[in-house]
N, C-alpha and C positions, 0 to 999 in steps of 0.2 A: 504494500500500500504506500509506504514512504517513498519507495523507488519510483512510483508513478506520480509522485507529487500530491498524494492524498493524505487523509487523516483517518484515524480509527478511534472511536470512543466506546467505552464499556460502562454499562450501568448494571449493577447487580443488587438484588434484594434477597435476603434469606427467605426461603420457602416460596418465592415468587419467580425466580429464574434470573437469567442474565440476558441482556440485550447488547448486541454489538452493532454499532452504527459505523458504516464505512462510507467515506466521502472521497470520490475520485474526481479529478479535473474533468471538465466537459470534453467529450471527444470531438475532434474536428470532423465535420461532415465533408463529403465530397465538394459541396458548394462552398464551404468555408475555405477549403484548400484552393479551389478554383479562383475564388475572389481575392486570395492573397497574392496572386500573380496575374496581372492582366497584360496583354500585349502593350508595348510602349513603356513598360517599366524599364529601369536602367540595368536590369539583370541581363548579362550577356548570354545570347543564344550560342549554341555550339554544335558542332557535328561530331563530337567525340563519342566513342563507344564504351559503354560500361557493361561489364559482365556481372550480373546480380545473382548471388547464390543465397537463397533463403528457403528453408524447408516449409515454412508456414505460408499457405496459399494467400490468405488475406493480407499478410504483411508484405509479401512479395508483390502482390497486385498493387497495393497502395504505393509502395516504394517505386515501382515501375512507372505508375501514373505521374508521380511527382517529378521523376527524372525526365520523362519524355516531355512533360509540360515545359521544362526548361531547355529543351532542344537536344537532349542526349539520346543517342541510339542505345537501346537496352536489350541485351541478350539475357534470358532468364533460365535459371537452373534451380532444381530442388536439392541437389547434392553435389559433392565434389567431382564424381565421375562424369556426371552430366555436364558440369561446367567445363571440364577439360575437353570433352567431345565438342561442345559448342565453340570453344576457343579454336580448336583445330579446324573446324568447318567454316569459321567466319571468314568472310571476304574483306573484313575491315580489321585494322589493328585494334587490339583491346587496350584502351588507355588506362582503365582502372577496373579492378575487381572489387566489388563490394560484397563481402561474405559474412554470413552469420558465423559465430564462433562454434556453435553446436550444430554439426552437420551429421545427417544419418548415413547409413550404408557404407561404413568402412573408412573412407578417405576423410580425415578431419581437416579443419580449416588450416592448421599449420602445415600439414602435408600438401594440401592444395596450393597454398601460397608459395611454398618452396618449388613445387613443380611449375607453377605459372611463371615464377621469376626465372627459373632456369631455361624455360622454353621461350619466354617473352620478356627479356630483361627490362624493356621500357615500361612494362605494366606496373602501375602503382597498386598497392593493396590497402584496402580499408576494411578493418574488422568491425563488426557490430554485434551487440549482445544485449539481452535483457538483464543479464547479470552485470553488476557494477564492475568497473575496470579492475579494482583490487581483487575481486573474486576470480576474474579471468586471469589476472597476472599470477595468482597463487596456483592456478591449475596448469601453469606453464604453457598455455595456449598461445599467448602473445607476450612480447617483451615491452619494456618501457619505450623502446624505439619505434614500435609499431603504431600506426594510426588507428584510433579507436573511436567508435561512435556508440554512445549509450542509447539503448531503446527504452522506452518509446522516445521518439524525436519528432520535432516539428519540421515541416517541409523546409523552412528557411535554414534550420540548423543542418539538415542533410545537405542542402545545396551548397552552403558555405564550406562545410567540411570537404565535400567532393572537390569544389573549386580550389580550395586551399591546397589540397594534396596534388591535384593535377598541375597547379602552377608552381609547385616546389621542384627543386632540382633533384 
């Protein structure tokens, strides 16, 4: 609850029970996200390609929609093996791989990142997770040198992090 920016309250009375009240921030609707970026904004449009690796369909879909709205070409994969296959089949260079830390089906995010970097050295890697960065660091999935995006994220936070990484040397 805290990780999502919410609060939890507990009320308890002997012989009457306990009530938990959980308050979470309002979810952004598709319209809210659409309204947050209109053509003519000073956000640069691009023709760069992002390989998005996210096992959860709703999160992958929302992330793709945000990225494509800002002009990125997005290739989508549910796991590491599928991501490598898409990268091999792509007719465009992969400028950035945006991958969830927890990937199903064998190939974890660290292994995927290493394979992508060895095959496509120009590709930047951005890890994302619903776990906080300290928890992910302790699991030795990423290092302090790796780019990390905490979920849930706002569309502008995603775009800024992606742009920052793409513009870095």
